[in-house]
N, C-alpha and C positions, 0 to 999 in steps of 0.2 A: 491522471486522465487529462484529455486535452480537447482542443478543437472548437472552442466557443468563447465568445467575449462576455465578460461580466465584471462589474466593479466590485463584486463581493467575493474577494479572493482571500481574505484573511483566514488563517486556519482556525478551526473551531476548538479553541483551547480553553474556553472559559470554564467548562465544567471541571477541569483539572486545576484551575487556578494558575495555568501556565501563561507566561508572558508572550504576547504576539511578537512576530519578527518584523520590526519596522525596517523598510529598505533604507540604504542599500546593503550595508554589511556590518551590522552591530555584532558584538560578541554574543554568543548564544547563552541564554540564561533561562532557568526554569524556576518557577515559584513552587509553592507548596502543592503536593499532590494528595488528594483525599483518599488514598488507599493506605492500608496499614498491614503490618505483619501480624502474627498471632498475638503479639503483645500489645496490639492496638496503638503502636507508636506511629504517627504519620511520618511519611518519607519526604525528605526535602532534597531538592537538586540545586546544584550551583554550577557556574560555568566551568567547562573543561579547562585544565586537567584536574580541577578539584574534585575529589570523590564525594559521593553523597554522604550526608550525615543523618543520623536518626536522632530526633529530639523527643525527649520524654514529654508527654502531654501534661504531666503533673508538675514536673520540676522546671520544664522549659530549658533544661540543660542538655548538652550533647550526651548521647548515650554511647558509652564506649564498650559495653559488654556484648555478649552474643546470646541469642535465645537458645533454648535446648535443641532446636532443629533449625539452624539458620539457613540451611540449604532449601528447606521447604518454604520458609518465610520469603526468601529471595525469589523462588519460583512463583509464588502466589502474587508477590508484588509485581513481577514482570507480566504475568498473565492478566492481572487487573488493569495495568496500563494498556495492554493490548485489547481490552474491551472496547476501546474507542474505535477500533477497526471494524467492529460489528455495528456500530451506531453512526459512524460518519458516512454520509451519503456522497456518492461520486459527483464531483462538481459539474461535469459536462451535462449530466442529465438534469440537474437542478437548473442550470442555465437555460435549458430548453423546456422548462415547465413540466417535467415529468413528475407526476405525483407518486410518492412512495418509491423513489428510485433505489437501485441496489446500493449496498454499502461497499466499502473497500474490501472487507472480508468476503462478501458475496463474490466479488470479481476474482479474488485470489483463489477461492475455493473451486470455482469452475475451471480456472486455469490448471489447478492441480489435477482435476479430473481429466482434463485434456491430456496431460502428461501420463496419467495412469492408463488411458485407453489407447494411446498412440501406438502401442505395440513395440516390438524390438526393432530398432533402427541401427544401421551399421555405425559403429563407433560412438554411439550415444548411450550414456548411463541414465536410464529412465528414472531410477530412484533419485538421482541428483536433480533431474528436471523437476520432479515433484517437490523437492525441498526448495529449490530456487523459486518456484511458483508461490510457495507458501510464504516466503520471506521477502520477495522482491519489492513489495510496497510497505513493509513493516514499519519503516520510519515515519510513515504518514500517521501513525498513532499519536505522534507529537506535532509534526509540522502541518498535518492536514493534506488535502488533495490540491497540490499546487499545479495549476494548468498554465499553458503558454499565455492564455488570455490575462493572467495575473500580472504580466509584464516582468516576471522574475527571470533574469538570464539563466541559461542552462547551468553555467558554472556555479552560480549562487544557489540555485535549487539543489544541486548536488552537494554543495558545502553544507547547507542546512540539514539535509537528510543524513549526511555522514556524521555530523555533530550529534544529531538526534539519536542515530543508531548507536553511537559510542556511549551515550548516556544510558540508553536502554540496556545495553549489554553489561554496563557496570552494575545495574540492578541485580543481575543474576549472581553476582558475587564470586568470590574465589572458589567456592564449592562447585560452581557450574561453569568454570572457565572454559572447558572444552566446548560446551554448547554455545557459549558467547562467541568464542573464536570461530566456530563453524557458521554461525549466523552472519557474522561480519564477512567471512570469506565468500559465502554464497551471495550476499548482497553485492559485494564488489565485483564478483564474477559477472553478475547480471548487468550491473551498472556500466561495466567496461566492455560488455559484449565479448567476453574473453574466451569463450569455449563453444563447442558445438551445442552443449546443453543450454548455454545462455542464448545462442542464436535461436534455438527452438522455442524457448520460453518467451523470448521477445515476440516471436511469431504468434504464440498462443495469446499473448497480451493483446495483439491486434485482432486476432480471430475472435476472441471473447468480446472485444469492443463492438465489432460489426455484427456479431450474432445478437448481442444485446440490443443494438440499434434496430435491427430488423424486428426483434420481438416488441420493442417499444413502438415502432411504426405500426405494427399490427394491433397492438393493445390500445394505443392512444390516437390512432388515425393521423399521425404526424409524418412528415417527410424529413428524414435526417440525413440528407445527402452528404453533408460535410464529413461525417465519420467514415463514409465509404471512400470519398475522394481523397481524404488525408492519408489513408492507409494504402491506397492503390500503388502497386509497384514496389512496395517496401518490404515484402515478405522475403525471407532469406533461405528458407528450407522448402523442400518439395512438399512435405506434408502441410506446411503453412499455406503454401500457394494452392494446394489441392482443396483444403478446407475452405479457404477464402473464395475460391471459384464456386464451390457448392453453395455457399451462403449467397453470393451475388447472383448465381443462377436462379435460386429460389426467389430472391427479391425481384429480379427482372420479370419472372413469370407472374408474380403477384401484381406488379405494376402494369404489366401488359393486360392482365384481366381487368384491372380497374379502369384502364383507358377504354376498353371495349364497352364498359358500362353494363347495366342490367340487360339480360337477354329477353 
């Protein structure tokens, strides 16, 4: 998320025991994560390309064996890490003093709904759009919501997210390699704006932003002009442009009524 200034841009990693990313370009490193597989062994991360190791809580020695169902253990480890997407609030709303703002997962969920209801579009794989919407911000489970106001260059932001995504996919393990590869492929497709599906989901990202801004304006009595101005003219698809026009039209009608005052 973007579009507002705040000094408080460090990713909320403390609850995982993960090391923050000091600027400008240190090697990515992760500390102990307090989630465990069915054997209750905590998972440790180390800088890429070193693979994760599992340490026995009793012996403190590296565990080299495999659980009876290692694929299930890897899946639950991955999903537990993704829990932070449900609890990490989007930075732009925090910076504007919105109480109880949406989480990263909230944002991605409504984007997936947009892809679901968009209907059949020429040359567009709607199922792929839904998948891209679900994973496009997934690396924020580790790096947090880095906004332009944080002063992190675009290239550095992408590097951090790519490194985080790589580590997350390692958690899935060899038994879920196909899923890990698909997640990375979908994320890169979105990041590089490399397909019609990515174009559409990037538009949904902006549509969801301004729709949420309008809802917060109505709910909190605020004026959030910058979110509308920052997305103006940046929609790539006809459906994105159409939905954005509808949101702006509703907003303009509401603002016009407010200017008239009570009857």
